[in-house]
Phi, psi and omega in degrees: 000123178260139176200167175230153172257132185227141176258133190210140174288170177302153177237124180254121184254148167262123191222148170260120192240142174225166184247142184228152168285155182304331179296344173303332184251316184281333180200077190299337181292337185278348186245142176280340183232114187242175176305316175306316179297323184293315173305311180299313178303315188289325174296322182277339184269355181095008180303316185299318185292318172300316177296320182298333184284346182239018183267134174281333174225175180264007178283147178246146179238141168237103188263143183222128177277159172298155177295128173285112182291334178290316186261343188068032185222168176214166176247144171233136180225145178260116188216179172223160172299121185286132179283000182091353176288188180299171177247109179297156178298139180084002176245162176212158173275140185226119176253130178243127185219140173197137182289329179225146183230146169255126188243125187243137173274129175267101184285118181146184185237010177214173182303336182299329181294346174285315178288328178293318179294318175305308178309308177300322174297313182292336178278322195238335197297297185297325180292324190257348191261334187085004177243152180250131170291130177274149178274066180228169179300131173248170179204152172269140183238123184247089183288157177300316179268100186274148176270140177309131179055025172242116185293313181189181178244141169263121177258111182247126178286137183220171169217152180285133175289138168300143182299000000 
């Protein structure tokens, strides 16, 4: 499993956010509205054009909170680095911070590469890496300058486990 460890300052996104049941991740066939549906709806309804008007860069983020055990839900937001301008109705600022990140490339050309990479991370990463995944917001990173055969990168907050 290939990954890199990165230290990074907090990122503030302007994001369109929606709430999903935990099954949208754990058993997507059981729900009628999934993260890919949210992406599609956002593309079709002009969300991306609104985000572009307030973006500091052309990179796109897909941020995901941990599942709330109390509610059985999580939030997912599509966003851009905020340029400091206004906040449109229906959007929110979302600051994501963690001192260390494990970064994984989702190899492929479509969204299935994201779930395949997550499956690999959940099977192998903590056991083999010496790092522990934190229960904090993670994100998909879609850079303007795409690498061949890489759909996106997954940025997962981590900390080094004691020896």
